[in-house]
The first five atom37 places (N, CA, C, CB, O) and aatype in JSON, in Angstrom:
{
  "aatype": [12, 16, 8, 2, 10, 10, 7, 14, 6, 14, 12, 10, 10, 14, 6, 2, 16, 0, 0, 5, 0, 0, 10, 3, 0, 7, 15, 15, 14, 16, 15, 19, 0, 0, 6, 8, 14, 3, 13, 15, 0, 0, 17, 0, 0, 10, 0, 6, 5, 0, 10, 6, 0, 7, 6, 16, 19, 0, 0, 18, 0, 18, 0, 1, 16, 7, 18, 8, 1, 7, 10, 3, 5, 10, 1, 1, 0, 7, 17, 11, 7, 13, 7, 14, 19, 14, 17, 15, 8, 1, 14, 2, 5, 7, 13, 10, 1, 0, 10, 0, 0, 10, 7, 16, 0, 0, 7, 1, 9, 7, 6, 16, 6, 6, 18, 6, 1, 19, 11, 16, 13, 10, 0, 6, 15, 3, 14, 0, 0, 0, 6, 0, 16, 7, 10, 11],
  "atom_mask": [
    [1, 1, 1, 1, 1],
    [1, 1, 1, 1, 1],
    [1, 1, 1, 1, 1],
    [1, 1, 1, 1, 1],
    [1, 1, 1, 1, 1],
    [1, 1, 1, 1, 1],
    [1, 1, 1, 0, 1],
    [1, 1, 1, 1, 1],
    [1, 1, 1, 1, 1],
    [1, 1, 1, 1, 1],
    [1, 1, 1, 1, 1],
    [1, 1, 1, 1, 1],
    [1, 1, 1, 1, 1],
    [1, 1, 1, 1, 1],
    [1, 1, 1, 1, 1],
    [1, 1, 1, 1, 1],
    [1, 1, 1, 1, 1],
    [1, 1, 1, 1, 1],
    [1, 1, 1, 1, 1],
    [1, 1, 1, 1, 1],
    [1, 1, 1, 1, 1],
    [1, 1, 1, 1, 1],
    [1, 1, 1, 1, 1],
    [1, 1, 1, 1, 1],
    [1, 1, 1, 1, 1],
    [1, 1, 1, 0, 1],
    [1, 1, 1, 1, 1],
    [1, 1, 1, 1, 1],
    [1, 1, 1, 1, 1],
    [1, 1, 1, 1, 1],
    [1, 1, 1, 1, 1],
    [1, 1, 1, 1, 1],
    [1, 1, 1, 1, 1],
    [1, 1, 1, 1, 1],
    [1, 1, 1, 1, 1],
    [1, 1, 1, 1, 1],
    [1, 1, 1, 1, 1],
    [1, 1, 1, 1, 1],
    [1, 1, 1, 1, 1],
    [1, 1, 1, 1, 1],
    [1, 1, 1, 1, 1],
    [1, 1, 1, 1, 1],
    [1, 1, 1, 1, 1],
    [1, 1, 1, 1, 1],
    [1, 1, 1, 1, 1],
    [1, 1, 1, 1, 1],
    [1, 1, 1, 1, 1],
    [1, 1, 1, 1, 1],
    [1, 1, 1, 1, 1],
    [1, 1, 1, 1, 1],
    [1, 1, 1, 1, 1],
    [1, 1, 1, 1, 1],
    [1, 1, 1, 1, 1],
    [1, 1, 1, 0, 1],
    [1, 1, 1, 1, 1],
    [1, 1, 1, 1, 1],
    [1, 1, 1, 1, 1],
    [1, 1, 1, 1, 1],
    [1, 1, 1, 1, 1],
    [1, 1, 1, 1, 1],
    [1, 1, 1, 1, 1],
    [1, 1, 1, 1, 1],
    [1, 1, 1, 1, 1],
    [1, 1, 1, 1, 1],
    [1, 1, 1, 1, 1],
    [1, 1, 1, 0, 1],
    [1, 1, 1, 1, 1],
    [1, 1, 1, 1, 1],
    [1, 1, 1, 1, 1],
    [1, 1, 1, 0, 1],
    [1, 1, 1, 1, 1],
    [1, 1, 1, 1, 1],
    [1, 1, 1, 1, 1],
    [1, 1, 1, 1, 1],
    [1, 1, 1, 1, 1],
    [1, 1, 1, 1, 1],
    [1, 1, 1, 1, 1],
    [1, 1, 1, 0, 1],
    [1, 1, 1, 1, 1],
    [1, 1, 1, 1, 1],
    [1, 1, 1, 0, 1],
    [1, 1, 1, 1, 1],
    [1, 1, 1, 0, 1],
    [1, 1, 1, 1, 1],
    [1, 1, 1, 1, 1],
    [1, 1, 1, 1, 1],
    [1, 1, 1, 1, 1],
    [1, 1, 1, 1, 1],
    [1, 1, 1, 1, 1],
    [1, 1, 1, 1, 1],
    [1, 1, 1, 1, 1],
    [1, 1, 1, 1, 1],
    [1, 1, 1, 1, 1],
    [1, 1, 1, 0, 1],
    [1, 1, 1, 1, 1],
    [1, 1, 1, 1, 1],
    [1, 1, 1, 1, 1],
    [1, 1, 1, 1, 1],
    [1, 1, 1, 1, 1],
    [1, 1, 1, 1, 1],
    [1, 1, 1, 1, 1],
    [1, 1, 1, 1, 1],
    [1, 1, 1, 0, 1],
    [1, 1, 1, 1, 1],
    [1, 1, 1, 1, 1],
    [1, 1, 1, 1, 1],
    [1, 1, 1, 0, 1],
    [1, 1, 1, 1, 1],
    [1, 1, 1, 1, 1],
    [1, 1, 1, 0, 1],
    [1, 1, 1, 1, 1],
    [1, 1, 1, 1, 1],
    [1, 1, 1, 1, 1],
    [1, 1, 1, 1, 1],
    [1, 1, 1, 1, 1],
    [1, 1, 1, 1, 1],
    [1, 1, 1, 1, 1],
    [1, 1, 1, 1, 1],
    [1, 1, 1, 1, 1],
    [1, 1, 1, 1, 1],
    [1, 1, 1, 1, 1],
    [1, 1, 1, 1, 1],
    [1, 1, 1, 1, 1],
    [1, 1, 1, 1, 1],
    [1, 1, 1, 1, 1],
    [1, 1, 1, 1, 1],
    [1, 1, 1, 1, 1],
    [1, 1, 1, 1, 1],
    [1, 1, 1, 1, 1],
    [1, 1, 1, 1, 1],
    [1, 1, 1, 1, 1],
    [1, 1, 1, 1, 1],
    [1, 1, 1, 1, 1],
    [1, 1, 1, 0, 1],
    [1, 1, 1, 1, 1],
    [1, 1, 1, 1, 1]
  ],
  "atom_positions": [
    [[-35.75, 1.03, -9.68], [-34.43, 1.47, -9.95], [-34.17, 1.37, -11.38], [-33.44, 0.72, -9.19], [-34.63, 0.42, -12.02]],
    [[-33.43, 2.32, -11.96], [-33.03, 1.99, -13.44], [-31.62, 1.53, -13.37], [-33.15, 3.28, -14.48], [-30.79, 1.99, -12.58]],
    [[-31.38, 0.53, -14.29], [-30.27, -0.07, -14.51], [-29.31, 0.68, -15.37], [-30.55, -1.24, -15.0], [-29.84, 1.24, -16.33]],
    [[-28.11, 0.81, -15.27], [-27.04, 1.38, -16.17], [-26.7, 0.34, -17.22], [-25.73, 1.78, -15.35], [-26.02, -0.61, -16.84]],
    [[-27.01, 0.38, -18.29], [-26.71, -0.54, -19.46], [-25.28, -0.39, -19.85], [-27.62, -0.25, -20.72], [-24.76, -1.31, -20.49]],
    [[-24.66, 0.55, -19.57], [-23.34, 0.99, -20.01], [-22.22, 0.36, -18.92], [-23.31, 2.71, -20.06], [-21.05, 0.22, -19.27]],
    [[-22.61, 0.05, -17.8], [-21.73, -0.26, -16.77], [-22.39, -0.65, -15.49], [0.0, 0.0, 0.0], [-23.61, -0.59, -15.32]],
    [[-21.45, -1.1, -14.51], [-22.17, -1.31, -13.19], [-22.64, -0.12, -12.52], [-21.32, -2.0, -12.25], [-22.24, 1.02, -12.77]],
    [[-23.67, -0.49, -11.47], [-24.29, 0.63, -10.74], [-23.22, 1.17, -9.79], [-25.63, 0.18, -9.95], [-22.32, 0.44, -9.37]],
    [[-23.34, 2.54, -9.42], [-22.55, 3.05, -8.45], [-22.58, 2.26, -7.17], [-22.92, 4.37, -8.25], [-23.69, 1.85, -6.83]],
    [[-21.56, 1.97, -6.4], [-21.58, 1.35, -5.08], [-21.73, 2.35, -3.98], [-20.34, 0.58, -4.86], [-21.01, 3.34, -3.95]],
    [[-22.62, 2.14, -3.09], [-22.79, 3.08, -1.94], [-22.51, 2.19, -0.73], [-24.3, 3.78, -1.88], [-23.17, 1.18, -0.47]],
    [[-21.56, 2.62, -0.06], [-21.39, 1.8, 1.23], [-22.4, 2.1, 2.29], [-20.01, 2.03, 1.83], [-23.02, 3.16, 2.23]],
    [[-22.6, 1.23, 3.27], [-23.52, 1.51, 4.22], [-22.95, 2.6, 5.2], [-23.89, 0.24, 4.89], [-21.76, 2.9, 5.27]],
    [[-23.94, 3.17, 5.94], [-23.44, 4.38, 6.94], [-23.22, 3.56, 8.13], [-24.6, 5.74, 7.25], [-23.84, 2.55, 8.46]],
    [[-22.18, 4.18, 8.79], [-21.81, 3.68, 10.34], [-22.22, 5.09, 11.07], [-19.88, 3.16, 10.64], [-21.31, 5.9, 11.21]],
    [[-23.42, 5.42, 11.51], [-23.89, 6.67, 12.05], [-23.15, 6.62, 13.43], [-25.58, 6.8, 12.13], [-22.82, 7.73, 13.86]],
    [[-22.86, 5.66, 14.12], [-22.19, 5.81, 15.47], [-20.81, 6.16, 15.37], [-22.26, 4.58, 16.27], [-20.35, 7.06, 16.08]],
    [[-20.06, 5.51, 14.52], [-18.56, 5.82, 14.31], [-18.32, 7.36, 13.72], [-17.93, 4.68, 13.21], [-17.53, 8.19, 14.17]],
    [[-19.18, 7.5, 12.63], [-19.17, 8.95, 11.93], [-19.56, 9.91, 13.01], [-20.25, 9.11, 10.63], [-18.92, 10.96, 13.06]],
    [[-20.49, 9.69, 13.85], [-20.82, 10.67, 14.92], [-19.7, 10.95, 15.95], [-22.04, 10.19, 15.66], [-19.51, 12.08, 16.41]],
    [[-18.94, 9.8, 16.31], [-17.79, 10.06, 17.16], [-16.72, 10.75, 16.63], [-17.31, 8.97, 17.62], [-16.11, 11.56, 17.34]],
    [[-16.35, 10.5, 15.29], [-15.5, 11.34, 14.59], [-15.8, 12.78, 14.5], [-15.4, 10.87, 13.38], [-14.93, 13.63, 14.72]],
    [[-17.13, 13.11, 14.14], [-17.7, 14.34, 14.0], [-17.71, 15.14, 15.36], [-19.06, 14.17, 13.43], [-17.7, 16.37, 15.39]],
    [[-17.74, 14.42, 16.36], [-17.88, 15.05, 17.64], [-16.41, 15.24, 18.27], [-18.84, 14.17, 18.58], [-16.29, 15.77, 19.37]],
    [[-15.23, 14.77, 17.47], [-14.06, 15.12, 18.05], [-13.18, 13.91, 18.57], [0.0, 0.0, 0.0], [-11.96, 14.0, 18.73]],
    [[-13.83, 12.9, 18.79], [-13.15, 11.66, 19.26], [-11.93, 11.53, 18.53], [-13.98, 10.39, 19.08], [-11.85, 12.04, 17.41]],
    [[-10.95, 10.9, 19.07], [-9.63, 10.7, 18.38], [-10.04, 9.52, 17.38], [-8.29, 10.29, 19.49], [-10.84, 8.64, 17.68]],
    [[-9.38, 9.61, 16.13], [-9.48, 8.46, 15.36], [-9.06, 7.18, 15.54], [-9.06, 8.68, 14.48], [-9.46, 6.15, 14.98]],
    [[-7.86, 7.4, 16.71], [-7.59, 6.07, 17.3], [-8.6, 5.28, 18.19], [-6.47, 6.24, 18.06], [-8.67, 4.05, 18.2]],
    [[-9.33, 6.09, 18.9], [-10.28, 5.44, 19.67], [-11.57, 5.03, 18.94], [-10.6, 6.29, 20.77], [-12.33, 4.17, 19.39]],
    [[-11.77, 5.65, 17.83], [-12.89, 5.31, 16.94], [-12.44, 4.12, 16.11], [-13.3, 6.53, 16.01], [-13.29, 3.25, 15.88]],
    [[-11.19, 3.96, 15.62], [-10.83, 2.73, 15.09], [-10.74, 1.5, 15.87], [-9.73, 2.89, 14.57], [-10.94, 0.38, 15.4]],
    [[-10.39, 1.79, 17.24], [-10.31, 0.64, 18.16], [-11.8, 0.23, 18.38], [-9.54, 1.0, 19.57], [-12.09, -0.96, 18.32]],
    [[-12.73, 1.13, 18.62], [-14.29, 0.74, 18.82], [-14.88, 0.18, 17.49], [-15.22, 2.11, 19.29], [-15.6, -0.81, 17.51]],
    [[-14.61, 0.77, 16.42], [-15.43, 0.55, 15.0], [-14.16, 0.1, 14.22], [-16.32, 2.08, 14.24], [-13.79, 1.0, 13.46]],
    [[-13.36, -1.07, 14.17], [-12.33, -1.38, 13.35], [-12.73, -1.65, 11.97], [-11.65, -2.42, 13.85], [-11.82, -1.93, 11.19]],
    [[-13.92, -1.61, 11.54], [-14.2, -1.83, 10.07], [-14.72, -0.52, 9.38], [-15.29, -2.99, 9.88], [-15.32, -0.47, 8.31]],
    [[-14.35, 0.59, 10.22], [-14.86, 2.05, 9.79], [-13.67, 2.79, 9.14], [-15.42, 2.97, 11.14], [-12.85, 3.4, 9.84]],
    [[-13.58, 2.71, 7.66], [-12.43, 3.14, 7.01], [-12.17, 4.59, 7.09], [-12.47, 2.75, 5.7], [-11.07, 4.98, 6.69]],
    [[-13.0, 5.43, 7.54], [-12.83, 6.86, 7.82], [-11.8, 7.14, 9.07], [-14.3, 7.48, 8.14], [-10.95, 8.04, 9.05]],
    [[-12.0, 6.27, 10.13], [-11.2, 6.33, 11.08], [-9.57, 6.21, 10.7], [-11.68, 5.36, 11.94], [-8.71, 7.07, 10.89]],
    [[-9.4, 4.78, 10.08], [-8.1, 4.52, 9.42], [-7.62, 5.76, 8.53], [-8.22, 3.21, 8.52], [-6.49, 6.22, 8.67]],
    [[-8.34, 6.17, 7.8], [-8.08, 7.19, 6.68], [-7.51, 8.33, 7.48], [-9.45, 7.65, 5.77], [-6.4, 8.78, 7.17]],
    [[-8.26, 8.89, 8.6], [-7.85, 10.01, 9.46], [-6.41, 9.7, 9.87], [-8.83, 10.18, 10.74], [-5.49, 10.46, 9.56]],
    [[-6.23, 8.53, 10.59], [-5.01, 8.18, 11.08], [-3.83, 8.28, 10.07], [-5.14, 6.88, 11.59], [-2.75, 8.78, 10.39]],
    [[-4.11, 7.73, 8.76], [-3.19, 7.63, 7.98], [-2.87, 9.05, 7.55], [-3.51, 6.72, 6.98], [-1.67, 9.35, 7.51]],
    [[-3.83, 10.0, 7.2], [-3.55, 11.27, 6.99], [-2.82, 12.17, 7.89], [-4.57, 11.75, 6.78], [-2.12, 13.1, 7.48]],
    [[-3.01, 11.87, 9.16], [-2.34, 12.49, 10.46], [-0.96, 11.97, 10.39], [-3.09, 12.07, 11.95], [-0.05, 12.75, 10.64]],
    [[-0.67, 10.69, 10.07], [0.69, 10.18, 10.01], [1.36, 10.85, 8.84], [0.72, 8.62, 9.87], [2.49, 11.31, 9.0]],
    [[0.78, 10.93, 7.75], [1.47, 11.6, 6.53], [1.86, 12.98, 6.98], [0.48, 11.7, 5.2], [3.01, 13.39, 6.8]],
    [[0.93, 13.71, 7.56], [1.39, 15.25, 7.97], [2.33, 15.15, 8.93], [0.25, 16.2, 8.56], [2.97, 16.19, 9.07]],
    [[2.66, 14.16, 9.71], [3.72, 14.16, 10.75], [5.11, 13.53, 10.21], [3.19, 13.31, 12.02], [6.13, 13.44, 10.9]],
    [[5.02, 13.13, 8.91], [6.18, 12.54, 8.34], [6.42, 11.17, 8.67], [0.0, 0.0, 0.0], [7.52, 10.66, 8.47]],
    [[5.41, 10.5, 9.18], [5.5, 9.14, 9.54], [5.0, 8.21, 8.43], [4.74, 8.93, 10.79], [3.91, 7.67, 8.57]],
    [[5.68, 8.0, 7.41], [5.1, 7.56, 6.28], [4.94, 5.95, 6.35], [5.93, 8.04, 5.09], [4.08, 5.42, 5.64]],
    [[5.68, 5.24, 7.11], [5.4, 3.82, 7.16], [4.04, 3.6, 8.04], [6.7, 3.03, 7.8], [3.17, 2.79, 7.72]],
    [[3.99, 4.43, 9.19], [2.64, 4.22, 9.8], [1.51, 4.72, 8.96], [2.56, 4.9, 11.13], [0.44, 4.12, 9.07]],
    [[1.58, 5.63, 8.22], [0.62, 6.21, 7.21], [0.23, 4.95, 6.41], [1.29, 7.46, 6.22], [-0.92, 4.51, 6.47]],
    [[1.15, 4.37, 5.68], [0.97, 3.27, 4.82], [0.22, 2.05, 5.51], [2.33, 2.87, 4.32], [-0.68, 1.48, 4.9]],
    [[0.58, 1.68, 6.68], [-0.1, 0.74, 7.39], [-1.75, 1.01, 7.68], [0.68, 0.63, 8.66], [-2.66, 0.23, 7.4]],
    [[-1.87, 2.31, 8.29], [-3.17, 2.77, 8.57], [-3.91, 2.81, 7.2], [-3.13, 4.19, 9.3], [-4.97, 2.19, 7.09]],
    [[-3.45, 3.44, 6.27], [-4.14, 3.41, 4.84], [-4.36, 2.08, 4.37], [-3.32, 4.11, 3.76], [-5.5, 1.88, 3.94]],
    [[-3.56, 1.13, 4.33], [-3.73, -0.21, 4.07], [-4.98, -0.87, 4.74], [-2.53, -0.85, 4.48], [-5.82, -1.55, 4.14]],
    [[-4.96, -0.61, 5.91], [-5.96, -1.29, 6.85], [-7.5, -0.63, 6.38], [-5.52, -0.91, 8.64], [-8.47, -1.35, 6.12]],
    [[-7.51, 0.65, 6.32], [-8.58, 1.35, 5.98], [-9.2, 0.9, 4.62], [0.0, 0.0, 0.0], [-10.4, 0.72, 4.42]],
    [[-8.26, 0.78, 3.79], [-8.55, 0.38, 2.38], [-8.98, -1.11, 2.25], [-7.28, 0.62, 1.51], [-9.87, -1.43, 1.46]],
    [[-8.36, -1.98, 3.02], [-9.04, -3.45, 2.94], [-10.22, -3.28, 3.78], [-8.08, -4.78, 3.51], [-11.12, -4.04, 3.42]],
    [[-10.52, -2.54, 4.79], [-11.78, -2.77, 5.5], [-12.91, -2.24, 4.41], [-11.82, -1.92, 7.02], [-14.02, -2.78, 4.38]],
    [[-12.63, -1.35, 3.68], [-13.51, -0.57, 2.7], [-13.79, -1.67, 1.54], [0.0, 0.0, 0.0], [-14.94, -1.77, 1.13]],
    [[-12.88, -2.4, 1.06], [-12.99, -3.4, 0.11], [-13.83, -4.41, 0.64], [-11.74, -3.91, -0.31], [-14.81, -4.75, -0.01]],
    [[-13.54, -5.03, 1.92], [-14.46, -5.96, 2.46], [-15.99, -5.59, 2.32], [-14.12, -6.13, 3.86], [-16.84, -6.43, 2.04]],
    [[-16.23, -4.32, 2.54], [-17.6, -3.74, 2.59], [-18.05, -3.63, 1.35], [-17.7, -2.47, 3.22], [-19.23, -3.89, 1.11]],
    [[-17.19, -3.23, 0.4], [-17.73, -3.16, -0.97], [-18.0, -4.6, -1.65], [-16.71, -2.34, -1.85], [-18.95, -4.73, -2.42]],
    [[-17.19, -5.61, -1.38], [-17.5, -6.89, -1.75], [-18.72, -7.34, -1.2], [-16.5, -7.73, -1.44], [-19.51, -7.91, -1.95]],
    [[-19.0, -7.17, 0.07], [-20.06, -7.72, 0.68], [-21.41, -7.04, 0.07], [-19.89, -7.54, 2.19], [-22.48, -7.66, 0.11]],
    [[-21.3, -5.85, -0.44], [-22.31, -4.97, -1.13], [-22.48, -5.39, -2.58], [-21.89, -3.46, -1.06], [-23.34, -4.85, -3.27]],
    [[-21.69, -6.32, -3.07], [-21.91, -6.75, -4.45], [-20.97, -6.27, -5.44], [0.0, 0.0, 0.0], [-21.1, -6.53, -6.64]],
    [[-19.94, -5.53, -4.92], [-18.93, -4.96, -5.89], [-18.17, -6.08, -6.38], [-17.98, -3.89, -5.27], [-17.87, -7.07, -5.7]],
    [[-17.8, -5.86, -7.8], [-17.05, -7.07, -8.47], [-15.67, -6.55, -8.77], [-17.78, -7.62, -9.9], [-15.02, -7.24, -9.56]],
    [[-15.15, -5.54, -8.32], [-13.7, -5.24, -8.46], [-13.7, -4.17, -9.47], [0.0, 0.0, 0.0], [-12.6, -3.95, -9.98]],
    [[-14.69, -3.47, -9.86], [-14.7, -2.28, -10.67], [-16.12, -1.55, -10.82], [-14.17, -2.66, -12.03], [-17.16, -2.16, -10.56]],
    [[-16.11, -0.41, -11.19], [-17.23, 0.34, -11.23], [-17.15, 1.53, -10.37], [0.0, 0.0, 0.0], [-16.17, 1.72, -9.65]],
    [[-18.08, 2.27, -10.41], [-17.93, 3.69, -9.59], [-18.18, 3.55, -8.24], [-18.89, 4.82, -10.06], [-19.07, 2.79, -7.83]],
    [[-17.39, 4.29, -7.43], [-17.64, 4.27, -5.91], [-17.65, 5.82, -5.68], [-16.39, 3.39, -4.94], [-16.62, 6.45, -5.42]],
    [[-18.89, 6.4, -5.8], [-19.03, 7.88, -5.73], [-18.57, 8.6, -4.38], [-20.51, 8.19, -5.97], [-18.9, 8.24, -3.25]],
    [[-17.8, 9.61, -4.67], [-17.22, 10.52, -3.6], [-18.37, 11.2, -2.85], [-16.24, 11.63, -4.22], [-18.37, 11.37, -1.63]],
    [[-19.39, 11.58, -3.72], [-20.57, 12.24, -3.03], [-21.25, 11.43, -2.14], [-21.54, 12.69, -3.94], [-22.03, 12.08, -1.44]],
    [[-21.22, 10.24, -1.92], [-21.77, 9.46, -0.89], [-20.79, 9.5, 0.29], [-22.04, 8.03, -1.37], [-19.68, 8.97, 0.24]],
    [[-21.25, 10.13, 1.31], [-20.2, 10.03, 2.47], [-19.71, 9.09, 2.94], [-20.48, 10.45, 3.43], [-18.52, 9.19, 3.26]],
    [[-20.35, 7.89, 3.16], [-19.75, 6.69, 3.68], [-18.82, 6.15, 2.75], [-20.71, 5.7, 4.02], [-18.08, 5.29, 3.23]],
    [[-18.65, 6.42, 1.5], [-17.63, 5.94, 0.49], [-16.43, 6.78, 0.58], [-18.16, 5.96, -0.96], [-15.41, 6.44, -0.01]],
    [[-16.48, 8.02, 1.36], [-15.28, 8.74, 1.49], [-14.12, 8.41, 2.37], [-15.62, 9.86, 1.8], [-12.98, 8.81, 2.12]],
    [[-14.47, 7.59, 3.5], [-13.44, 6.9, 4.28], [-12.68, 5.9, 3.48], [0.0, 0.0, 0.0], [-11.46, 5.91, 3.66]],
    [[-13.15, 5.06, 2.66], [-12.53, 4.13, 1.82], [-11.7, 4.93, 0.8], [-13.56, 3.21, 1.16], [-10.54, 4.56, 0.6]],
    [[-12.21, 6.02, 0.13], [-11.6, 6.62, -0.97], [-10.48, 7.49, -0.32], [-12.64, 7.44, -1.86], [-9.42, 7.53, -0.95]],
    [[-10.57, 8.19, 0.87], [-9.37, 8.79, 1.71], [-8.21, 7.75, 1.86], [-9.88, 9.23, 3.23], [-7.04, 7.95, 1.52]],
    [[-8.74, 6.58, 2.43], [-7.75, 5.53, 2.73], [-6.89, 5.12, 1.41], [-8.54, 4.23, 3.33], [-5.68, 4.88, 1.41]],
    [[-7.66, 5.1, 0.4], [-7.06, 4.55, -0.83], [-6.05, 5.74, -1.33], [-8.29, 4.14, -2.01], [-4.98, 5.46, -1.86]],
    [[-6.46, 7.09, -1.13], [-5.47, 8.12, -1.61], [-4.36, 8.16, -0.71], [-6.06, 9.51, -1.71], [-3.23, 8.37, -1.16]],
    [[-4.59, 7.95, 0.62], [-3.33, 8.13, 1.55], [-2.5, 6.87, 1.31], [-3.7, 8.29, 3.21], [-1.28, 7.01, 1.44]],
    [[-2.95, 5.7, 0.99], [-2.28, 4.53, 0.62], [-1.24, 4.92, -0.73], [-3.45, 3.35, 0.29], [-0.03, 4.73, -0.78]],
    [[-2.02, 5.47, -1.66], [-1.1, 5.93, -2.74], [-0.09, 6.87, -2.42], [0.0, 0.0, 0.0], [1.04, 6.72, -2.9]],
    [[-0.37, 7.85, -1.62], [0.57, 8.9, -1.16], [1.79, 8.22, -0.53], [-0.11, 9.87, -0.12], [2.96, 8.37, -0.9]],
    [[1.31, 7.39, 0.57], [2.43, 6.79, 1.21], [3.35, 5.81, 0.43], [1.92, 6.13, 2.31], [4.55, 5.69, 0.7]],
    [[2.74, 5.12, -0.54], [3.3, 4.35, -1.5], [4.28, 4.98, -2.27], [2.39, 3.87, -2.28], [5.35, 4.4, -2.46]],
    [[4.05, 6.19, -2.8], [4.77, 7.01, -3.43], [6.03, 7.61, -2.84], [0.0, 0.0, 0.0], [7.06, 7.83, -3.47]],
    [[5.8, 7.85, -1.44], [6.84, 8.43, -0.72], [7.91, 7.36, -0.32], [6.26, 9.13, 0.49], [9.07, 7.7, -0.04]],
    [[7.48, 6.06, -0.31], [8.42, 4.96, 0.06], [8.9, 4.36, -1.31], [7.68, 3.81, 1.04], [9.52, 3.29, -1.26]],
    [[8.7, 4.88, -2.37], [9.21, 4.24, -3.64], [8.44, 3.11, -4.24], [0.0, 0.0, 0.0], [8.96, 2.37, -5.07]],
    [[7.38, 3.0, -3.89], [6.53, 1.87, -4.27], [5.76, 2.48, -5.63], [5.44, 1.4, -2.94], [4.54, 2.63, -5.61]],
    [[6.39, 2.75, -6.59], [5.91, 3.4, -7.9], [4.85, 2.62, -8.65], [7.09, 3.59, -8.87], [3.89, 3.22, -9.14]],
    [[4.96, 1.39, -8.75], [3.89, 0.6, -9.35], [2.66, 0.66, -8.51], [4.31, -0.82, -9.55], [1.58, 0.72, -9.09]],
    [[2.7, 0.64, -7.15], [1.57, 0.51, -6.29], [0.9, 2.1, -6.43], [2.08, 0.01, -4.62], [-0.27, 2.32, -6.73]],
    [[1.9, 3.08, -6.13], [1.49, 4.46, -6.33], [0.51, 4.64, -7.84], [2.99, 5.37, -6.38], [-0.63, 5.11, -7.82]],
    [[1.07, 4.27, -8.85], [0.41, 4.45, -10.01], [-1.03, 3.5, -10.1], [1.47, 4.12, -11.13], [-2.02, 3.97, -10.67]],
    [[-1.04, 2.26, -9.54], [-2.14, 1.52, -9.46], [-3.31, 2.17, -8.74], [-1.8, 0.34, -8.87], [-4.43, 2.36, -9.21]],
    [[-2.84, 2.51, -7.48], [-3.82, 3.4, -6.69], [-4.36, 4.55, -7.24], [-3.27, 3.85, -5.56], [-5.55, 4.81, -7.06]],
    [[-3.56, 5.36, -7.97], [-3.91, 6.56, -8.44], [-4.91, 6.22, -9.54], [-2.69, 7.38, -8.89], [-5.9, 6.94, -9.63]],
    [[-4.76, 5.13, -10.43], [-5.76, 4.81, -11.51], [-7.07, 4.32, -10.79], [-5.17, 3.66, -12.53], [-8.2, 4.71, -11.11]],
    [[-6.82, 3.51, -9.89], [-8.04, 2.99, -8.96], [-8.83, 4.14, -8.48], [-7.55, 2.16, -7.63], [-10.04, 4.14, -8.7]],
    [[-8.3, 5.07, -7.86], [-9.09, 6.35, -7.25], [-9.79, 7.06, -8.44], [-8.02, 7.48, -6.46], [-10.98, 7.37, -8.41]],
    [[-9.03, 7.29, -9.4], [-9.75, 8.12, -10.59], [-10.78, 7.3, -11.04], [-8.83, 8.5, -11.87], [-11.86, 7.86, -11.23]],
    [[-10.67, 5.9, -11.29], [-11.73, 5.31, -12.07], [-12.98, 5.03, -10.98], [-11.16, 3.89, -12.85], [-14.1, 4.74, -11.39]],
    [[-12.68, 5.13, -9.67], [-13.63, 5.0, -8.76], [-14.68, 6.26, -8.75], [-12.93, 4.81, -7.46], [-15.89, 6.17, -8.55]],
    [[-13.96, 7.42, -9.02], [-14.62, 8.73, -8.95], [-13.59, 9.79, -9.32], [-15.23, 9.0, -7.5], [-12.63, 10.01, -8.59]],
    [[-13.76, 10.37, -10.35], [-12.67, 11.58, -10.66], [-12.54, 12.6, -9.43], [-13.18, 12.53, -12.06], [-11.5, 13.12, -9.03]],
    [[-14.01, 12.78, -8.85], [-14.1, 13.76, -8.04], [-13.33, 13.45, -6.74], [-15.45, 14.05, -7.87], [-12.95, 14.38, -6.02]],
    [[-13.08, 12.05, -6.43], [-12.37, 11.64, -5.09], [-10.68, 11.9, -5.51], [-12.77, 9.79, -4.62], [-9.9, 12.21, -4.61]],
    [[-10.3, 11.78, -6.63], [-8.84, 12.09, -6.97], [-8.74, 13.58, -6.87], [-8.36, 11.57, -8.47], [-7.65, 14.05, -6.53]],
    [[-9.74, 14.39, -7.12], [-9.6, 15.95, -7.14], [-9.64, 16.23, -5.58], [-10.92, 16.81, -8.05], [-8.79, 16.97, -5.07]],
    [[-10.69, 15.62, -4.78], [-10.85, 15.97, -3.28], [-9.5, 15.78, -2.58], [-11.98, 15.02, -2.55], [-9.03, 16.57, -1.77]],
    [[-8.94, 14.65, -2.99], [-7.82, 14.05, -1.95], [-6.52, 14.48, -2.57], [-7.84, 12.28, -1.76], [-5.48, 14.27, -1.95]],
    [[-6.51, 15.08, -3.78], [-5.28, 15.41, -4.29], [-4.29, 14.36, -4.91], [0.0, 0.0, 0.0], [-3.1, 14.62, -5.13]],
    [[-4.83, 13.23, -5.16], [-4.12, 12.26, -5.62], [-4.71, 12.05, -7.22], [-4.24, 11.01, -4.6], [-5.61, 11.28, -7.55]],
    [[-4.03, 12.82, -7.98], [-4.57, 12.75, -9.51], [-3.36, 12.6, -10.38], [-5.43, 14.14, -10.01], [-3.48, 12.53, -11.6]]
  ]
}
């Protein structure tokens, strides 16, 4: 493995094939989150659904849960609080989507400082994530 002398290596979260397969097969994000509470993509999907329904406070709670579950996994993988979290690695997308939903919900409830912090964190994790989620 080549080491990046200019910064930390990209973080790649582990796959949760059972949880991802359940979501891909059309299982409800609620049931997937209940069965796999550490699976950020289920929490991100719940947050996104709540945002679409105008349920901003629920979206904020779901997004915060998905974000924290992803942070726990990143830290277990050796992440030190900075460095790339590539959007192109599908297991990272649940965490990044939850992060974007958290920023969106924070903005809607007037948490301007949190919105700005999340927007910066998402862009620094991977500009492609900011582009894909629309939080830029």
